[in-house]
N, C-alpha and C positions, 0 to 999 in steps of 0.2 A: 497578518490580515489576509483573508482568503477572498477569492472572487467567487461569489455565489450566484448561480443562475436559477431563477424561480420560474416554474411553468405553472400558469394559472389562467383561469377564465374570469377571475374577479377583478373589479376595478380597485377595490379597497385592499388594504394590507393583508397579507396572508398570515404572517406571524408578527404580531405587534412587538414582541420582545426582540425580534431581530434588529429593529431600529435602534436598540440600545447597545448593540454590539458593533465593534469597529471592523466591518467587512464591506467590501465593494459589492453592490447588488445590481444585477441585471434582471429585468422581468420580461418574460417571453410568453406569448399565447400558448395554451396547452392544446396543441394540435400537431398532427404528423408533419404538416408542411413547415410549421415553425421550428419543430425539433431539427429538421434537416438544415435549417439556416441559423440555428442558435449559436451564440458565441461559446467558446470553450470556457469551462469553469472548473474550479477546484472542487466544488461541491454543487450538486444539482438538487433542488427542492421541488417536489411535485405536490401541488395542491389538490387533495382529494376530498375536501370538505364540500359535500353536496354534488360532487361530480365524479363518483366512483368509477363509472364505466370509462369516461374519458381519461381519468388519471391512470387507470390500469393500462390502457393502450399506450400512453406516454411512457410509463415506467418500463414497459416491455421493449419499447424502442430504445430507451436509454441504457437498459441492462446490458452488461458485457463491456461497457466502455471503461475507461480508466478512472473516471470520476465517480465517487460514491453518490448514491441516490437516497435522499431523506424524504420520506413520505409524510405529509401533513394530513391528519385525520381529525374529524369530529368524534365526540364520544361514541356515537353509534356506528362508526365505520370500521371498528376493529374486527368484527366478525367476518367482514367481506375480504379481508386481506389474507393472501396465502403466499407461499414461497415462490409461486410461478410469476408473481408480480415483478420479482427481481429487485425489490428495494433493499437497500443496505440497512436501514433503520426506519423506525416510525416515531412520530411525536404528535402530541395533541396540539391543536391550534392555539390553545391558551397557555401553553407551557411558559414558565417564567424564564428570565434571561439566564439564570445560573444553570438550569437544566438544559436549555437550548445550547448554551456555550459548551457544556460538557459533551453533548451529543455530536456537535460539530467537530470538536477537537478529536474525539475518539474515532469518528468516521474518517477524518483526514489522516489520522495516525495509522489506521488499518489499511487505508488505500496506499499510503507510502510504503508500508511494510510489504505489501503484496506486489508492488511494482518491481520489475526486473532491475537489477543492479547493472549499470553499464559504465565502464571506464576503461580507457587505454586499449580499446579494441576487444575487451573482455565483457561478455554479457552473461549474467547469471539469472536464470528464471526459476524461482523457488517452486511454484506450483507444478511445473513439469520436471523438476529435478534435472535441468539441462544447463550446461555451461557451454558457451561458444567463444571461439577466438576468430575475430574477423568473419563471423558468420558460419564458421566450421565447428561442428560439435566436438567436444573434448570427451574422451572416454574415461569417466571418473567412477570410482567406487562410491558407495553411499557415504562413507566417512570422509573420503577425499572431498566430495561435494560439500558436505556439511562444514568441514574445516575451511574450505575456500569461501563459502557463503558467509560464514561467521566473521572471518577476517575482513572480507570486502565490505560487509555491512558496518564495520567499525574502522574506517580508514584512519591511518596514522596513530591509532591507539595501540600501545604495546601491551601484549599479553604474555604472562609467564606460561611455562609449560603446564604447570599445575592448574592455572586458570583455564587453559584450553582443554585440558582433560575434563574439567568439571563442566564446561559449557558445551562441548561437542560430544564427549563420550558419556557424560553423566557422573554425578557424584558417587554412584555405587560401582564405578569401574575400578577394578583392582590391579590393572596393569601398571607398569612404570611409565615415567615421562618419556622414555626412549621412543615409545610408539608415536609421540608427536613429531619427533625428529624424522622418523621413518616416513610418516605421511607427508611432511613438508618436503622431504627430498623427492618423493614420488610426484608430488604436485608440481614442483619446479621442473622436473623432467618433462611432464606433460604440457606445461606452459611454454616450453621451448625458449624462444627469444625473449619472452616476457617473464622469464623466471624471477627477475628482480622485483616483480610485483609483491612477492613475499619477502620482506626484508628481515634480516637478523639483527637483533640488538644484543650485542655480546654481554653475557653475564645476566641477561634478563629473559629474553624470549623472542617473540616474532611480532611483526606488524604488517599490515597491508599498505603498500606504497602506491601513491598516485604518480604515474610516470608523466614526464613532460611530453606535450604533443610534438 
């Protein structure tokens, strides 16, 4: 269940189908002042039905935050929407519960995938290809970063060297599995005191360990 914040100027329901889904809903006036005081939500819905100018202003205020923005439109509103609005996705106000549920799930999944991974003092920011230890950047090659990101995104799951080659280097990579061991050794050296974040499962492969605080 997600917390959904709806920005609207209407008194009646914005998305009737939303009432059929099990989410916690907060409704906020669609104004700049209300945006500044709005509660945090997992998903933000902006009502643009009949209020395109106001909705665009609200969307642009919300864009760049960690929560995805779902824009609700009437049939005639599609031509007015451009990328500069900053919305994550759009949906018709009469969308059925199955479509709405799918759009919500996908928007939340994309937002989670884009969020930085942070654990045990290590932060991995995929959009900037930057990893940090206690705030200090780690000098990683592209493949070292990709290997660390993949393992950290799947904590406690064990991957064989063959699986890591396929996931990180690609199925068309012709090198041997030794390259995985070499990259793991280099990563551990760069992680220093946190080298044990990359654990070895003898006879199987490697996994990312969550260290005790």
